[in-house]
Kinemage of the C-alpha trace (Angstrom):
@kinemage 1
@onewidth
@group {chain A} dominant
@subgroup {mainchain}
@vectorlist {calphas} color= white
{ca met a 1} P 20.395 1.338 -1.013
{ca asn a 2} L 21.538 2.015 2.542
{ca trp a 3} L 19.680 0.130 5.252
{ca thr a 4} L 18.550 2.061 8.326
{ca pro a 5} L 15.821 1.345 10.910
{ca asn a 6} L 13.459 3.780 9.168
{ca phe a 7} L 14.198 2.313 5.735
{ca ala a 8} L 13.478 -1.200 7.029
{ca tyr a 9} L 10.215 0.039 8.556
{ca ala a 10} L 9.168 1.484 5.180
{ca ile a 11} L 9.953 -1.843 3.485
{ca gly a 12} L 7.622 -3.511 5.990
{ca leu a 13} L 4.858 -1.085 5.000
{ca ile a 14} L 5.444 -1.775 1.293
{ca ala a 15} L 5.521 -5.551 1.833
{ca thr a 16} L 2.121 -5.502 3.523
{ca asp a 17} L 0.215 -2.482 2.197
{ca gly a 18} L 2.209 -1.309 -0.813
{ca cys a 19} L 1.957 -2.092 -4.509
{ca leu a 20} L 4.556 -2.485 -7.253
{ca ser a 21} L 3.083 -1.400 -10.590
{ca lys a 22} L 3.333 -3.487 -13.743
{ca asp a 23} L 5.437 -0.829 -15.479
{ca gly a 24} L 8.583 -1.745 -13.529
{ca arg a 25} L 8.947 1.778 -12.195
{ca his a 26} L 6.200 2.950 -9.845
{ca ile a 27} L 5.528 2.075 -6.204
{ca thr a 28} L 2.193 2.990 -4.623
{ca phe a 29} L 1.254 3.145 -0.971
{ca val a 30} L -2.307 3.697 0.265
{ca ser a 31} L -3.540 4.225 3.818
{ca lys a 32} L -6.610 5.637 5.513
{ca glu a 33} L -4.357 7.132 8.188
{ca lys a 34} L -2.559 10.379 7.456
{ca glu a 35} L 0.140 9.618 10.020
{ca gln a 36} L 0.933 6.380 8.182
{ca ile a 37} L 1.424 8.289 4.933
{ca ser a 38} L 3.585 10.884 6.679
{ca asn a 39} L 5.756 8.176 8.246
{ca phe a 40} L 6.154 6.406 4.915
{ca lys a 41} L 7.251 9.566 3.102
{ca ser a 42} L 9.600 10.547 5.913
{ca cys a 43} L 11.313 7.139 5.974
{ca leu a 44} L 12.022 7.228 2.226
{ca gly a 45} L 12.681 10.952 1.973
{ca leu a 46} L 9.806 11.461 -0.471
{ca thr a 47} L 8.596 14.938 -1.420
{ca val a 48} L 5.791 13.844 -3.763
{ca lys a 49} L 2.271 15.095 -3.144
{ca thr a 50} L -0.254 13.000 -1.238
{ca gly a 51} L -3.399 12.242 -3.206
{ca ile a 52} L -6.849 10.979 -2.326
{ca thr a 53} L -8.293 7.690 -3.581
{ca thr a 54} L -10.870 5.099 -2.527
{ca ser a 55} L -10.032 1.980 -0.580
{ca gly a 56} L -11.942 -1.128 0.489
{ca tyr a 57} L -15.240 -2.600 -0.603
{ca lys a 58} L -17.132 0.411 0.733
{ca asp a 59} L -15.012 2.782 -1.354
{ca asn a 60} L -13.939 4.767 1.685
{ca lys a 61} L -11.584 7.648 1.070
{ca ala a 62} L -7.900 7.009 1.688
{ca phe a 63} L -4.592 8.777 1.219
{ca arg a 64} L -2.327 7.717 -1.651
{ca val a 65} L 1.355 8.179 -2.431
{ca gln a 66} L 2.952 7.096 -5.707
{ca phe a 67} L 6.515 7.618 -6.835
{ca gly a 68} L 8.639 6.400 -9.720
{ca asp a 69} L 12.152 5.033 -9.219
{ca val a 70} L 13.490 2.287 -11.475
{ca leu a 71} L 16.510 1.516 -9.292
{ca phe a 72} L 14.393 1.282 -6.144
{ca tyr a 73} L 11.855 -0.904 -7.970
{ca gln a 74} L 14.648 -3.265 -9.067
{ca phe a 75} L 15.982 -3.291 -5.512
{ca met a 76} L 12.528 -4.372 -4.316
{ca gln a 77} L 12.501 -7.170 -6.873
{ca lys a 78} L 15.928 -8.447 -5.826
{ca met a 79} L 14.721 -8.422 -2.224
{ca gly a 80} L 11.792 -10.685 -3.162
{ca leu a 81} L 8.894 -8.278 -3.769
{ca thr a 82} L 6.969 -8.485 -7.038
{ca his a 83} L 3.843 -7.161 -8.718
{ca ala a 84} L 0.749 -8.953 -7.328
{ca lys a 85} L 2.866 -9.877 -4.304
{ca ser a 86} L -0.024 -10.441 -1.900
{ca leu a 87} L -0.503 -14.063 -2.976
{ca thr a 88} L 3.032 -14.923 -4.106
{ca met a 89} L 5.396 -13.238 -1.657
{ca gly a 90} L 7.785 -15.485 0.215
{ca glu a 91} L 11.192 -14.985 1.802
{ca leu a 92} L 12.539 -11.421 1.736
{ca leu a 93} L 16.185 -10.427 2.000
{ca ile a 94} L 16.021 -8.344 5.158
{ca pro a 95} L 19.236 -7.870 7.205
{ca asp a 96} L 18.861 -9.469 10.631
{ca ile a 97} L 19.918 -6.277 12.400
{ca tyr a 98} L 16.915 -4.430 10.923
{ca phe a 99} L 14.418 -7.288 10.935
{ca phe a 100} L 12.328 -6.066 13.876
{ca asp a 101} L 12.101 -2.590 12.353
{ca phe a 102} L 10.785 -4.296 9.226
{ca leu a 103} L 8.415 -6.361 11.372
{ca arg a 104} L 7.088 -3.209 13.058
{ca gly a 105} L 6.304 -1.885 9.581
{ca cys a 106} L 4.465 -5.129 8.809
{ca leu a 107} L 2.465 -4.756 12.012
{ca asp a 108} L 1.502 -1.169 11.190
{ca gly a 109} L 0.696 -2.155 7.619
{ca asp a 110} L -1.401 -5.295 7.966
{ca gly a 111} L -1.050 -6.484 11.540
{ca cys a 112} L -3.066 -6.157 14.703
{ca ser a 113} L -3.102 -6.567 18.452
{ca tyr a 114} L -6.005 -7.458 20.702
{ca ser a 115} L -6.598 -8.355 24.311
{ca tyr a 116} L -9.434 -9.310 26.633
{ca trp a 117} L -10.246 -10.836 29.989
{ca asp a 118} L -11.108 -14.470 29.374
{ca pro a 119} L -14.472 -15.133 31.096
{ca arg a 120} L -13.723 -18.850 31.316
{ca trp a 121} L -10.824 -18.367 33.705
{ca lys a 122} L -10.644 -16.008 36.675
{ca ser a 123} L -7.978 -13.302 36.262
{ca ser a 124} L -6.907 -14.605 32.835
{ca phe a 125} L -6.000 -11.704 30.543
{ca met a 126} L -5.341 -12.627 26.916
{ca phe a 127} L -2.979 -10.592 24.727
{ca tyr a 128} L -2.181 -11.294 21.071
{ca ile a 129} L -0.051 -9.857 18.267
{ca gly a 130} L -1.042 -10.921 14.736
{ca phe a 131} L 0.205 -10.556 11.165
{ca ala a 132} L -2.124 -11.203 8.212
{ca ser a 133} L -1.283 -12.100 4.613
{ca gly a 134} L -2.706 -13.803 1.553
{ca ser a 135} L 0.608 -15.652 1.172
{ca ile a 136} L 1.282 -18.639 3.405
{ca lys a 137} L 4.886 -18.642 2.166
{ca phe a 138} L 5.477 -15.148 3.507
{ca leu a 139} L 4.056 -15.885 6.955
{ca thr a 140} L 5.968 -19.173 7.119
{ca trp a 141} L 9.196 -17.280 6.443
{ca leu a 142} L 8.214 -14.563 8.932
{ca arg a 143} L 7.551 -17.159 11.625
{ca ala a 144} L 10.813 -19.007 10.929
{ca thr a 145} L 12.840 -15.785 11.101
{ca ile a 146} L 11.207 -14.687 14.371
{ca asn a 147} L 11.894 -18.150 15.780
{ca arg a 148} L 15.538 -17.987 14.679
{ca leu a 149} L 16.157 -14.499 16.052
{ca ala a 150} L 13.962 -14.547 19.170
{ca asn a 151} L 13.121 -18.200 19.877
{ca leu a 152} L 9.373 -17.541 19.652
{ca gln a 153} L 7.042 -20.159 18.183
{ca gly a 154} L 3.823 -18.438 17.140
{ca his a 155} L 0.997 -20.132 15.269
{ca ile a 156} L -0.347 -19.792 11.706
{ca ser a 157} L -4.087 -20.154 11.164
{ca thr a 158} L -6.044 -20.338 7.900
{ca his a 159} L -9.163 -18.276 7.265
{ca lys a 160} L -11.504 -18.908 4.352
{ca lys a 161} L -13.008 -15.941 2.558
{ca lys a 162} L -16.601 -15.906 1.409
{ca glu a 163} L -17.686 -16.640 -2.151
{ca gly a 164} L -14.767 -18.975 -2.833
{ca lys a 165} L -12.123 -16.247 -2.857
{ca asn a 166} L -8.492 -16.869 -1.910
{ca asn a 167} L -7.801 -17.842 1.697
{ca phe a 168} L -5.905 -15.525 3.987
{ca tyr a 169} L -3.613 -16.504 6.814
{ca gln a 170} L -2.671 -15.088 10.189
{ca leu a 171} L 0.501 -15.531 12.215
{ca lys a 172} L -0.296 -14.998 15.895
{ca tyr a 173} L 1.711 -14.712 19.098
{ca ala a 174} L 0.005 -14.950 22.472
{ca lys a 175} L 0.694 -13.957 26.046
{ca tyr a 176} L 4.396 -13.829 26.977
{ca glu a 177} L 5.536 -14.421 23.396
{ca ala a 178} L 3.490 -11.427 22.293
{ca met a 179} L 5.013 -9.319 25.079
{ca lys a 180} L 8.550 -10.299 24.096
{ca leu a 181} L 7.828 -9.526 20.454
{ca val a 182} L 6.524 -6.086 21.402
{ca lys a 183} L 9.767 -5.325 23.243
{ca leu a 184} L 11.793 -6.337 20.197
{ca met a 185} L 9.747 -4.222 17.786
{ca tyr a 186} L 9.475 -1.167 20.047
{ca tyr a 187} L 13.018 -1.300 21.405
{ca thr a 188} L 13.123 2.488 21.777
{ca lys a 189} L 10.384 5.036 22.413
{ca ser a 190} L 11.637 7.164 19.532
{ca cys a 191} L 11.245 4.484 16.830
{ca ile a 192} L 8.893 5.480 14.033
{ca lys a 193} L 5.481 3.880 14.365
{ca leu a 194} L 1.742 4.284 13.910
{ca ser a 195} L 0.588 5.923 17.145
{ca arg a 196} L -2.868 4.350 17.151
{ca lys a 197} L -1.545 0.770 17.134
{ca tyr a 198} L 1.238 1.519 19.568
{ca leu a 199} L -1.121 3.111 22.106
{ca lys a 200} L -3.487 0.142 21.847
{ca ile a 201} L -0.609 -2.203 22.640
{ca lys a 202} L 0.561 0.057 25.456
{ca arg a 203} L -2.894 -0.038 27.072
{ca ser a 204} L -2.787 -3.837 27.032
{ca leu a 205} L 0.683 -3.912 28.571
{ca asp a 206} L -0.405 -1.432 31.240
{ca ile a 207} L -3.057 -3.948 32.302
{ca val a 208} L -0.401 -6.654 32.452
{ca arg a 209} L 1.827 -4.488 34.668
{ca thr a 210} L -1.059 -3.451 36.917
{ca his a 211} L -2.132 -7.046 37.492
{ca lys a 212} L 1.345 -8.571 37.489
{ca gly a 213} L 1.278 -12.099 38.847
{ca val a 214} L -2.369 -12.803 38.097
{ca val a 215} L -2.661 -12.318 34.335
{ca phe a 216} L -2.102 -15.176 31.891
{ca val a 217} L -3.038 -17.634 34.625
{ca arg a 218} L -5.332 -20.626 34.087
């Protein structure tokens, strides 16, 4: 397999929102956003049809892509992805040069950004980038790699699910670290991305630029 920025982005989507079937052949990707499906197919050069399925506890409709490729499946396994990966995934073999493309795929797959004016402190605007996973090993590796490549610390928090289900974890970056991470992931305007999440981040950064010198102050 030949690594490219778009290929690395697609691997990020698979690592967070994709599924490797038990049969050792099929890879499935589900999203409620049509643009996400289109990006995924474009990155991997897929021509398979997009189906409709249900997703989430409310059984909301979502788009679904499934394709069969034994060699690609085996490549995923060698990289560190497995069936039922959400709880077991750890370190992945991602080339450093494409890591932030992969990370952008992770953000679009199962990440988030949020911001707000902190009412406790005058002119204090909070901005966060977060990555969620059911595997603490994966987020620990993600944090260590970001620290190695960008000297950013981040913080991993644990969240308990109701009814005794498995915990989930979140790796978060705040303020200036979040801004630096954004620049690394969106290093060019033409990079493939989910528009909705990118525009949300852009609105936050516009506030930072407008109020330069007074945000992030306590």
